[in-house]
C-alpha positions, -999 to 999 in steps of 0.1 A, spaced: -632 620 587 -605 622 565 -602 581 563 -635 578 556 -639 608 525 -611 584 509 -624 554 515 -658 566 499 -649 587 470 -618 561 462 -610 571 424 -613 609 431 -588 605 462 -568 580 448 -569 584 409 -570 618 395 -564 642 424 -531 623 427 -526 616 395 -540 655 381 -515 668 403 -488 637 385 -492 653 354 -491 691 359 -459 687 377 -445 667 349 -455 687 328 -440 719 347 -405 701 351 -407 687 318 -407 726 303 -380 739 332 -358 713 310 -366 726 279 -355 757 287 -384 776 290 -377 810 311 -412 813 319 -438 781 324 -467 782 291 -499 777 318 -520 771 290 -498 741 279 -501 726 323 -535 731 322 -542 707 286 -522 685 303 -544 684 337 -573 688 324 -565 651 303 -550 635 332 -585 648 353 -618 640 323 -600 609 309 -566 594 316 -566 594 358 -605 582 357 -596 553 334 -567 541 347 -587 533 378 -612 515 358 -586 495 347 -566 487 377 -596 482 395 -599 454 371 -564 442 371 -571 442 404 -595 413 396 -579 394 382 -548 385 399 -565 399 434 -529 390 452 -488 391 443 -476 366 468 -459 349 442 -434 359 416 -451 350 390 -483 367 403 -469 399 404 -447 395 373 -485 390 356 -496 417 374 -471 444 359 -471 432 323 -509 435 323 -504 473 345 -475 475 313 -497 465 287 -524 485 292 -502 517 293 -503 524 254 -542 529 257 -532 561 283 -511 572 261 -535 572 230 -560 592 255 -532 618 263 -528 628 224 -561 626 217 -574 650 247 -544 672 242 -558 671 208 -591 682 210 -585 708 238 -567 722 210 -595 720 183 -569 701 163 -584 676 139 -582 635 127 -550 644 106 -529 660 128 -536 635 155 -532 600 130 -494 622 125 -488 625 161 -495 586 167 -476 573 137 -445 596 149 -446 596 185 -468 561 193 -444 533 189 -415 550 214 -430 564 237 -454 529 242 -414 509 241 -402 538 273 -436 532 292 -431 498 286 -399 499 301 -402 525 326 -432 509 341 -425 475 341 -391 479 362 -416 506 385 -448 488 392 -424 454 395 -407 471 426 -443 483 442 -461 445 435 -433 430 455 -432 453 480 -392 470 469 -418 502 477 -442 500 491 -473 503 473 -491 537 480 -504 567 465 -475 589 479 -451 564 464 -473 565 430 -468 598 426 -436 600 429 -435 573 399 -462 592 380 -445 628 385 -405 615 359 -430 593 337 -451 626 331 -419 642 318 -420 620 290 -448 621 281 -455 665 284 -420 660 259 -440 634 238 -472 651 241 -460 685 227 -429 679 207 -427 690 174 -421 664 148 -424 671 104 -450 650 104 -476 666 127 -463 699 117 -471 693 86 -507 684 87 -508 708 110 -503 736 81 -527 713 59 -554 720 86 -556 756 94 -545 762 53 -578 741 47 -600 762 74 -585 792 54 -596 783 25 -635 777 39 -630 811 52 -638 803 85 -611 828 98 -593 793 118 -600 805 150 -643 807 146 -632 769 132 -619 761 170 -635 750 197 -648 769 224 -619 759 252 -590 766 227 -606 798 216 -604 808 252 -574 796 258 -562 821 228 -580 846 239 -558 840 278 -525 834 253 -527 864 229 -532 889 269 -507 869 279 -479 886 256 -494 915 255 -488 921 291 -452 900 288 -439 894 249 -423 865 263 -446 842 276 -452 811 256 -479 802 229 -498 769 222 -480 745 206 
């Protein structure tokens, strides 16, 4: 029964569900490594939602295309080719993650551009190094190419991805300050200019802070 459902819904079972789990777990681990006393649920929810709606479906689609280009990995050349194609595509997922994370926070294009200028190349370089090695292990058969194995690799990577998405850097913070000042000058009161998703997150965050002053806010 379960195997039949998986065959009928390969994207959901092999990409969206395990990928979203890996993204959420990676963010929680990242927050622990950052020394946070309590997990910021809003941040994890943003990461998971971006993964479920954008990153994992796109990963499944591109992965299926790569499988058609390199259907077999029975030679060293094929293994290297498939690993290289997968690693090269990682820049698309990184940009998509930045776009989704900013959209859910109601941020504008200036903030997104500033973040990409500061963080895209270092994050992509780290992704190339990490996923080139991980894909070689998976495609060569040294590590079983299964969903659980891929999830483990993804959790480790998403610790880095979460740090990159939520890190405060000078240029991005300056762009965010300009955006807030611009909204204030227009008389929109800030919150009214935000998207409905972010408004709801802000309301939830304020309630949590009133109930527990040590809880974290949005970045």
